[in-house]
N, C-alpha and C positions, 0 to 999 in steps of 0.2 A: 516689736521687731519676730515676735513670734509668726504677725501675719504675713508680714514680708517671707521671713524662711518658707511658711508655707503656700504664697503664690509662688515664690521660685520651686518651691519642690514640684508643684504642681505644674507650671510650665516645662521643666525640665519631663517631669513624666508624659506632659501632652507633646514634647518634641520628638521622645523616641517613642508614642504611638505612632505618632503620624509618620516617622522615617520606619518603623516597622510594616505600617500600612501600605509604603509607597514600594515596597518589594511585590516582585511580580512572580507568583508560582506556577510553575507548569508542570502537570503530572503525565508521566509517561508509563506506560504498560505495555510491554512487548514481550515477546516469545524468546528467551536468552536461553531455555532449555526443553526440552521433549521437543515432538517432529518439526514445531515451526522455528528450531535454532537458527537453521539456515538462512532465516530472515532476518530475524530479530538479531542476532549477534552482529551482522555488518549495518544494521540500524542503529545499535547501541555504539557502534565505530565511528558512523558521521555524528553521533550527535555528540559526542567527546571535541568536535569542533564548535559547537552552539555557544553563543557571544553570553558573556556573563553580564552585558546591559545592554538595553535596547530603550530609548527614546531616553534617556538620561536615568532610569530606573534600574535598579539591581534586578536581574533574573535568578532563580532557583529552580532549576532544572530536575525534577524528583523521580527517578526512572525504578521500576518495579518490574521484577520478570513474572509473565503469568503461564510460566511451564506450558504454554500451549494449551493449557486449559479454560474452559470459559466458566467455570467456576472460580476459576483463582483470577481472572479477568475482573470477574462483578465485586470480587473482595477487594482487591486493586482499586477499584475505583470509588467503592464505599470509601476507603481509606485515605484516599488523596482528596476526597471531596470534606471528609468529616475532620481529619485529623491535619492532613498538609492545606485543607484551605485553598486549594488549587483553582486558578482562575480560568485554565481551560486543558483537556486531555488529548492527550495525541497517544492514537492504539486503537487496535492493536494489530500487529501484520497479520494474523490469521483472521478470516471472516468469520467464524462460529465464534471466536472469542470476542470480537468488535462487536458484533451480533448482539451480545450476552449482555456486554458494556452500554450499549447502547440506552435502553431507557434507564439505569441508573443515574447515568449521566441527564437526561432529559428531565426525570423526576426532579433532579437538585437543580434544572435550568443552569448546565452547564457545557459549553459547548466541547463537543466531541470532534477531532478530526482524525478519520480513522485510516490506517496507511496500509489499509486492503478493502478490496471492492464490495462492500458489507450492502446487503439489502435490506430494507426493511420496509414494512407494510405504507402503503399509501399515505402522506399526512403525517406520518411519523418521523420525521427526518427535520423538524424545525431544528433541533441542535446539534444535528451529525452532519458534517462534511465530509467528501473522501478526497483525498490524494491519489490513490491509484486510480487509473484508466476502468471507468465501467466495463463491463462485460460484454455489454451490447457493442461499445464503439471498438473492442479489440475483436471480437467475432467477425464485425463490418470487415477491417483489416486481412483478416484471417481467411474471410471466406470469398473475398475479391482473389486475394491470392489462390485457391483452390479452385475458383472457377478458370483462370490465366492456365492451372495447371491441367485441365482436364477432367477434374476429381466429380463423379457424378453420385457416387454411394459412400457413405462414410458411416464408420465402427466408431461408436462413441464408450469411452471407460472413464469415469471420475469417480471422486469423493460421494459417501452417501450423505453427506452434511450439506450446508446451505451454498460454499463454494461449489458444491459440482453441482448442486440443482439450479444453481442461476446462470451456471455453464451451460446445461443442457438446453432452459428454456433462450438461451440466448442461441444457442445452435442450430435449433429446431424453428425458429423461426428464419435464420439466415439461407436456412438450406431450403424451406418452401420458399423463399423468396428469389433464388439463385438457381431453381428449378434441381436442387439434387435431393437425395433422400437418405437420412440415417438409418441403415438396414440392423443395426443391433446396438442396444444398448445396456452396459455392466458398470457395477456400483462398486464400490471396495470403500472400506475405512481407515481412516488415516493411522489406524495402529497396526493394520495385516501386513504381512512379511511376504505374502505374496499371492499371487492373481492368475495362478494355473489354470484354475477351472473358469477364471472369467475368458484368458486368452484363448483359451481352446473354441469358445463360443465364437468368440468375435473373429478367429480367422477362418473358422468354418462359415463364417458368413461373406469373406473375400471381398471385403469393400475395397474402395481404390485408396481410400487413406483412411488414418487411425485419430480419431483426435483424444488425446490422453490430459484429463484436469487432476492437478495435483501440484504442489507446491514446494520449493524449495529439494532437499536430498528427497524429499518421499516423491518426484517426480521421474526418477531414474528406475525403479524398481517397478512400476506396469509397463514402461517401453521392454525392459527388457528382457519381462514376459512375454511379451509378443512377437519379439524378435527371436527368440529362444524357443519359439513354437514354430519359427519359419516365413512370418509374414515378410513380404518383401515390396509392397505397396508404400506409397507416401506417410510419414509420422507429422503429426502438429502438436506441439504442446503450447499453453497457455502463458500468461505474461509470469506468472507467480512460477515459473520454468528458469525464467531468465536469471540464472545465479549460475554462478563456477559450479557450485553442487551436482549438476545435471551433467556437467561433461566429467567433472571429477568421479564420480561414483559412477556413471555410464558409459563411461571409456567410449569401446567401437561401438556398442548397442546403440548410441547416438548418434553417429555420426551422420549426416545428410539428414538429419530433425530439423523442421520449421519451427520457429518458434516467435510466435507475437511479443511484441516488448515495446516500450517506449524507447525514445532516442536518446536517453541518457547514456547508455549500457554501449551503444555505438557512435558515441560524440566525435571521433576522429572521421570518422564516415561520411558524417552528415554533409550534405551538400553546403557550400558557404553563406547560399541565402536562406538556409532553414533558420526559423525564429531562436530555435532553442539551440543551436551549436555552442554559443559564445557560455551560456550557462553549464552546457553540458561538458564543454571544455572544463570547465572553473572546478564542476565536481571531481572530475575523473581524473584531474590533476592534482586536488588538494588529500584528495580520497587516496589514490594510491602512492601519494607520498607519505601518509600515515600509516598506512596497511600494505604496502608491496605492489611492484608491480601485477596487472591481471587482477587483481582483487576486487575490482568496481562490482557494482552489483543494483540490481532496480529498487531495491526497499532501501539501499543506505539514499539512493537518491533522492527516494521521498519523504526521506529526513532533511536532505539539503533543501528540499524545495518546501517543506514546514520551516525553517530557519526563514526564508523568503517569506514566507506567510506572515508570521509575526514579526519582523521588521517592518513589515507594512501596516498591519493593520494597528500593532500596538500604540505608536504615537497617533492613530487616528482615535481611538479607544480611550485614550489619557487625555484628550481635550475633553471628553465628556465626564468622566468620573476617575476615582480612587481606586487601585489593583486592591485586591479583597474584598471587595463588595460587589451586588446583586447587579449594581447599575455598570459596573466597570464589566464582568462576565456580561453582561446583556448588548455593550456599547463592543464587545469584540465579535459577537456576533452578527450582529447590525454589520461592522466593518467589512464583513465577510463578504455577504450579499453583497456590499456597495464598493468592493475595493476595485473593480473592472478590469479589462484585459493585464492579465500578469502573465509573462513568461515564464515558464519553470525549465530544470533543465530537461523534464520531461515531456515537455509540448507549451501549449497557450490554455492559460485557463481565463476562465469568465463566471466566478459563479455569480448568481442572481438569486432573489426571492425563488423563482420557481425552479431553480435548478443548482443542486448540490451536489453533480457532480461533474458539471464545468466543463469537461473535453469535448474538442469536437472531432468529428469522426475520420479526420485527416491524421490524428493522432500515432495510431500505430503504426510502427514500423515492424514488416518480417525479415526477421532474420535465419541464418541457416549455420550449424554448426559445421565445421570444414577444419579438418587437420585439429580438432580442441579445441576452435574458437569459436565465437559468435563473429558471423560475416553478415552484412546485407543482403538475403538473398534478392536473386535475380529473378 
């Protein structure tokens, strides 16, 4: 009788263990405080709509605030892997934070899907994929627009960190390709509250256009500094500035600014034959129903696309392994490389073994701030 009870107890324990093992744990590290909060909070808002079950298995979403700090991003990553036993990590929304997280995720063989266009040395992105469009792709769209606008000379002001450096390299390559010249380069830290000295040097160079490389709410400050110095040329911002914060904080100083973006934030303005229109409309409709009219955000759309990814690759990985195992984590990564053409709210993605960025050069959409709103630029 004791033997029977022991066998029953063991069977119950095994069943409970198997049930726990079946839960899919997804770790998230995003900037809900600090300079990146204008990107992280909308991302968190979209994640509130994340499904509780995928592929017949329960999904646990574990969201941590990295406070816009690379060191905190690293500690979050370690905790998510060692304590929460996550199968995949989403984050961060800031490039320097995502870059700091990447080696930790790779060392532990956990796939990281970045919500920022993070670059790593060649051959070191085996476990890293990106949801935002790459800077090269977006720079292509921006410089094509500059060419049509007759721009010949450009002033550059951007962050001193990885995001600024990657954009500077992309801008230099596109400028050379299109017969343009970057005549002045200035940098500033994310924590700076003024760029007066840099703005004076840039305006003194009298470029046809200025390219401002900053993110979220921080993108308005350098532009206001340039406008206040009397600059009257064309102003361009990157896709990290395609948020309501740019207009809210910049006010009249950002009127007329050109901003490169993914298609999601202008869903209704997309032509009917645009491949992303259906998904973009779905994102905007659901997000603004939950968060209010005009609240749409480029980074919230990346979180929407993250859900599309998970709903596509998790059922594939489940056919090969159980959640919570190294085999399942590897199967998720392999499924990413083999998922094929997938329509997102932000364009068409096709990750492959050799391309963990995925978007084509036709992805970028040029917007312009008119009457305090983003409209497709003519």
